[in-house]
N, C-alpha and C positions, 0 to 999 in steps of 0.2 A: 484515607484522607488525601486531599488534593496535593498536599505538600510532598507526599511520597511519590507522586507521579512526576514531579519536576526533576528529580535526580539531585546530584551534588552541585554545590555552588562552585563557580570558577574561582580559583585562588587569586587570579590577577584582578578580579573585580572586588576583592576584599582589601585592597591596599589602603584605601582611604577610610576604612571603618575604624572608629576610635577603639582603643584598648579597653576603656572603661565607659560606663554610662555617665554622662555629665548632667543629665536631667534629674533634679531632686525628686524623690518619691514623696507623694502626699500621704500622710498617715493620719489616723484617727486613734485617740486614746480614750479609754474608759476606766474608771476606778471600779474594781470588783472585790469580792471577798478574797481573791488570790493576789490582790495588789493591782497596780496599773497594768493594763493589757493594751499594747499598741499593735495595730494592724494596718494594712494598706487601706486607704480610703477608696470608696467606690469610684471607678474612673468616669462613669457616666451617670447622669441622673435623667429620669424621664418624668413627664408630668402626670401620666396616667399609670405608672407602675410603682407600687409600694414595695420596697425592699424590706426584708426582715431586719428588725432592730437588733443591735448587739449591745444594748445598754444594760442588759440584765444577764450577766454571766455568774451563776452561783453553783456551788457544789451540789451534786445529787443528794437529795434528802435534807437540804437546808431549809426548805419551806415547811411550815406546819401542815400536818395531815388534815385535809378537809375535802369535802365533796365539792365539785365544781358547781357554781350557782346556775340555776336553771332560769334562763331568760327567754320568754316566748313572746 
């Protein structure tokens, strides 16, 4: 990684760095069979990129056994 090539940060340059992060995190919550699940929201959105949905979080084996429908 390119970060490894840079070496250690100078301690004198870290004087003005805050101790804690003051920016609030954006979260997204969904209701699932496990209860409410909260995670970080996607930081970026793109017009031509579809991200996987997290609105369906179920335990393994919770769906009824059935063959996938064939659509041609």
